[in-house]
N, C-alpha and C positions, 0 to 999 in steps of 0.2 A: 298399395302401401309402400312398396319399394321405390316407386317413382316419386312419391311425395317425400320420402326420406332423402332421396338424392337431391331433389329440388331445394329442400331446406338446407342441406349440407353445402350446396353451391352458394346459396345466399349468404350463409355464415362466413364462408371462405372469402367471398368478394368483400364483405363488410370489414373483415380483418385487414385487408390490404389497404384500406383507406383510413385506418386509425393512425393519427400522427405519432411519431416515435416518442415525442416528449410527453404524450398523454398516457402512454402505456405504463401502468403502475405508479403514476405520479403521486397518488395519495396513499397507497398501501404497499409499495415496494415490490409488486408482483413481477416487475421486469427483471428482478434479480433471481436467477435460478436457485431454488432450494432454500431460500431465506425469507419467503413471503411472510412468515409469522412474526418477523422482526419489524415489519411495517416501516414507519418513519425513521426508525433507528438507522436505516440504510440509506438515508438521504441527508444532506446538510440541514441544519436547523432552519425552520421556516423563515425566521427573521433575516437570514442571509442567503437564502436559496437562489435569489436572482443574481447573485455575484458569481455563481459557479454554474458550470454546464449541468443540464438537467439529468444527464446520464453519466455514470462513471466511465472512464477510459478503459475499454476492455483489454487493451494491450498492456496496461500498467496497473491492472487490478486482478484479484483472484478470489473466487468464492470457494475454492478448494473442494469442489464437488467430485473431482476426478479421482480414480483409484491409482493414478500415476502422476509423476511430476510433470508440470508443463515446462518443457525445456526451452520454449521460446521466451519464457519470462524469468526462470530461476536456474541457478546452479547451486553448488555447495560451497560453503566457506571452508577453507583449508589452511588459513594462516592467521597469525595474531592471537590476541587473547585479551580479556578484560583484566586489567592489573589490580591486584589486591595485595597489600602488604608486600610489595615488590615481587610477588609471585605472578608469572606470566606464562606458565607452561600449560598448554591445553592439548588434549588428545582429540583431534578432530576426526570424526568418524565418516565423513564424506557421504552422508545419507543413510548409513546403516542404522541410525537411531530414529529415523523418520518414517512414519507410516501415513498412508493416504487413504481417503475414502472411508475414514472411521465414521460411524453413525451414532448420533446421540439417541439413547434409548427413549428419552421422553419426547423429543421434538421431531426425530427423524432427520435432523439436519446433519450434513456431512462436514468433516473438518480434517485438518492435518495435525498430527501430533509429533512434537519434537521432544525427545527424551534426553535428560541429563542424569547420569547414573549416580548412585550413592558413592560416598568417598570409599576408596579402597578398591573400587571396581575398575576393570580395564575398559568398560564401555564408554567412558569419557563424555564428550560433548558433541553437539551437532548444530547445524544452522543452514537455513536457506538464505541465499543472497541474490539480489536482483541483477538481471542483465539490463534492465531499463533504469532510467534516471528521471527524476521529476523536480518540479520547483513549486511555484505558487499554485495553491489549490486547497481543497478540503479533503482530508484523509479520514477514513473510518476503519477502525479495527475492532473485531469482536473476538474475545479470547477468554480462557480460564486457565488456572494453574492447579494441578492435582498432585498430591503427595507431600504437601508442605506440613510442617509440624509447628503448632502454635508456640510462639515465643522462643523459637530456636533459630539461630542464624544459620541459614542453609549454605551448603557449599555450592549450590546451584544458582545460576544467574539468568533467568528468563528475561528476554528483552526484545523489543522492536525498536530499532534505531537506524539513523542515517549516517552516511559517511561519504567522503570524496572518492572512494573506490569500493569495490565489492569483496575484497579479501579472499579471492579465489584463484588458486594456481590452475584450476581446471579450465575456467573460462574467465580470465581476468578482464575487468572493466575499470576505467578511470575517467574522470572528467577531463584529463589531459589527453585523452585518446581521440580517435576519429569520430565521425558522427554516430557510430555504434559503440563508442567508448573503448575500442580495442587499441591497446598500446603495443607497438611492435617490439620494443625492448623494455621489459618490465624493470629490469635492474636499474635503469636510468630514471624511472618514474618516481617522483616524490610528491608529498602532499603540498598543496598551495600554502602560501604564507599565512593566509587567514581563511578559515572555513567554519561552518556551523554544523554541529552535531545535534540532532533532535532525538532525544530519548522518549519516544512516544509512550512506551511503558517499560519500566525497569524495576526489577526486584533485587535488593541486596542488603536488607537489614533484618531485624527480628521478623520472622515469618508469621503470617503473610503481611508484607508491607511494600506495595509497589508505588512508584512515583512517576510523574511526568515532569520533564525538565529539558532545558537546552544547555549546551556547552559551547562556548566560543574557544576556538583553537588559534593559537598564535605561535609561529615557529620560534619566536624569540623568548617565549615563556618557558619556565621550567616544566618539563613534562609535556610541553606544547598545549596544555590546557590553560587557557587564560582565565576563565571564570565559569561558574555554574549559575544558572538562573532557575531555581525550583518553582514550578507552577503549582504543584500539589504534592501531598504526601499522605498516604493512608497509614495510620499507626497500627491498625488492626483490621484485617479483612477476613478473620477466621470464619465468620458466619456466611460469607459469600465467596470464599476462595474456590469452591467447587462449582459456583454458578457462573454463567456467562456474563462478562463485562463488555459494554460497548462504549468506546471512547472516540473522540474526534480531535483533529488537529487542524486548526485554521491558519494558513500561511498566506499572508498578504505582503504587499511590497513594503508596507510601513509598520506592520505589527504581526505578532504571533499570539494565538490564544488557544488554550486547550478546552475541550468540552467533555462532558460525561452524560450518557443517556441513562436517566433514572426516573422511575415511576412514569414510564411512557412519555417522557419529554426530554429534550436536550437542555442541559444546564451548563452555562459557561463557568469555568473556573474563575475566581475573582481576579486573578493576576493577568494583566496584559503586558507582554514583552514588546516594547517599542523597538523599531528598527530605524536608525537615524544615521545620516552622514556624520562620521566622527563620534558615534555612540560610545558610551563609557565602557561597555563590556564588564561592568562591575559584578562582583560576587553578590548574589541575593539568594541565600540558601533557606530563608524563612518563607514558606509558602504563603503565609498570611500577609506578607508585604505586598501592597497592591500593584506596584509597578516594578519593572526592570528595563534595562536598556542595552541593546547590542549594536555594534557597528555594522553598517550596510556592507562593508567589505567582507564581513563574515557571512552574511545572509544571502548575498547576491551570487549564489552558485547553485548548480543542480546537485541532486543527492542520489546516491544509491541506497537501497534499503536492505537491512539484515534482520532476519527473523531467527533469533538464536536462543539456545539454552546451553550455557557454559557450565561445566563442572570444574571448579577450581581445584587445584592440588590441595592436599590436606592442610588445614589451618586450625590452630589450637582452639580458637573460640568459635569454630563452626562445627556443630555437632550433628547435623542432619544425617540420618542413616537411610533415608528413603530415596528411591528414584523419584524424580520430579518430572512431570509431563506438562509441557507448554502446548496447549491445544488452541489452534487458531481457526476460527470459523470463516473469516473473510478479511481481506485487506483491499480497500477500495479507494480509488483516487479520482476526485472530481476536479478537472482543470478549472482554473479561474477564467472568467469570460473577459474581464477587462482590468487594466491597471492604468494608473495615471501616466506612466511612461510609454504605454503601448506594448510592453513586454507581454507575451502570450495573449495579445489582444485578439478578440474574436468579433468580427463584424458580421451580423446575421444577414447573409445574402441568399438569394434564391439558388437552390441546388436541387436537381431532380435526377432520379435514376429511372431508366426505362429500357426495355419493357420490364414490367414487374407483375407477375413472375417472369423470369428469363431462363432460357435454356442453354444457349452457347455464348452469347455476348450481352454485356450490360453497358449501356451508354450513360455517361455523366454529362449533364447539361448544367452549366454554371455561369455566373456573371464574371468570374475571374478564372485565369488559367489554373489548371490542376498541377500541383507539384508532386504529390504522392497520394496513393490510395492503399489502405490496408483492409483486407477482407478477413473478418474473424467469425468464428462460430458464436452462437448465442451464449456459450460458456466462456467466451473470451480468448479462445485459442486462435492465434494467427495462422491462417491457411494460405493466403496469397498476398503478394505485394506488387504494386505497379508504380512506375515513375513517369510523370509528365505525359500521360496519355488519357484520353477520354473514353476510348472504346476498350473495354476489359474482356479478355477471354476467360470465361468461367466454365468452359465445357468440361473440365476435369473435376469440378466440384460434385460431390454427391448431392442428391436431392435433400432439400431442407431449407431452413431459415438461416440467414447470415446478416452480419452488420458490415456495412461499408463506411469506413472512416476516411474522409477526404480532406487533405490539406491543400488549401488554395494559396495563390500567390499573395493575396492580401492578408495572409497569416491567420485566416479563419479555418476552423476545423468543424466539419459537419458529419454527424453519424446518422445513417438511415438503414432501416431494415430492408432486405429484399429476399425473395424466395427463388431458389434454384429448382426448376422443374425437370 
């Protein structure tokens, strides 16, 4: 009996090695740790899936399964604030208000929780801010907000949004920096003349009422905000404020569109925000207006991402006395495969890793020279990096399954599983 069991186990193991990466969890999302119950909600909509990579970029995504911060991807926000009625003072807690590895009692899924305290409390605000930056692709966020009071304007401001820098004195990053975003002299760093802010989700009105919108910034404009283009606005989410919300952000070279996952399917918001040379950057605050337009100068830049929960200083017409918890189940980034200009262009060429399983060395065989290789765990944590070599020393890795993401000279990126034995 033991011999039969071992034989079947070996057959199952060999079979797993030959399953293509793109087919793992293609239909039900099981390639995403801890979130299999969400199914297609964790992949781009079927109608546009061929435009984006079949798997999210593990170095620029997070399923927040860990009980600790992934310091390869995130640091803490320590500066700035969301301005309201000229008040811009924020007590940043540098991670003291953030907890990891929280477990949903109903689903068993894990999430990160960011607290913003009630007014009058010294607990203040907190935020995670990315060390990575992104551009064209499809983004997915799954979140919920707890502690809101119906029809009361909260002093808290939960949001997932993008900027040209990561607002951290601890580990500052900017699009003006080197390839890692590091700026040697922060005091001389300033925002570009034109840039795009994406408010993937933002709450700031009668609770609960979150919105999705873009903001174009122009250094010559008052307050440097040129215009706002609202994609959607929920007037009342009381019934679902404690439930998980799944939303998508589609960023192409010529347009932006927001999505919402409802009743087991992706639904596009009716507004499309066009990106054009010399676009008008006009204010379009009515979500039901079908189109808006922004200048390519604003959109043609990479973005850092801030996952924040700001507690404003006391404001007369904001009466919420509750702590508000912004709980985030995942932030996923699927890079775009192709654009008309070749930016982020991916040409699917042959790339093989062998031997697989491997013990000490892993060899890359490809049609194009290797520029860089990142080795990540299946949970997305970066563990090794190599530059311009095809023979990788993996002897120090512990046994298990890993993902090798290989950047080639033809600007293609291929990700493949391998096993360290």
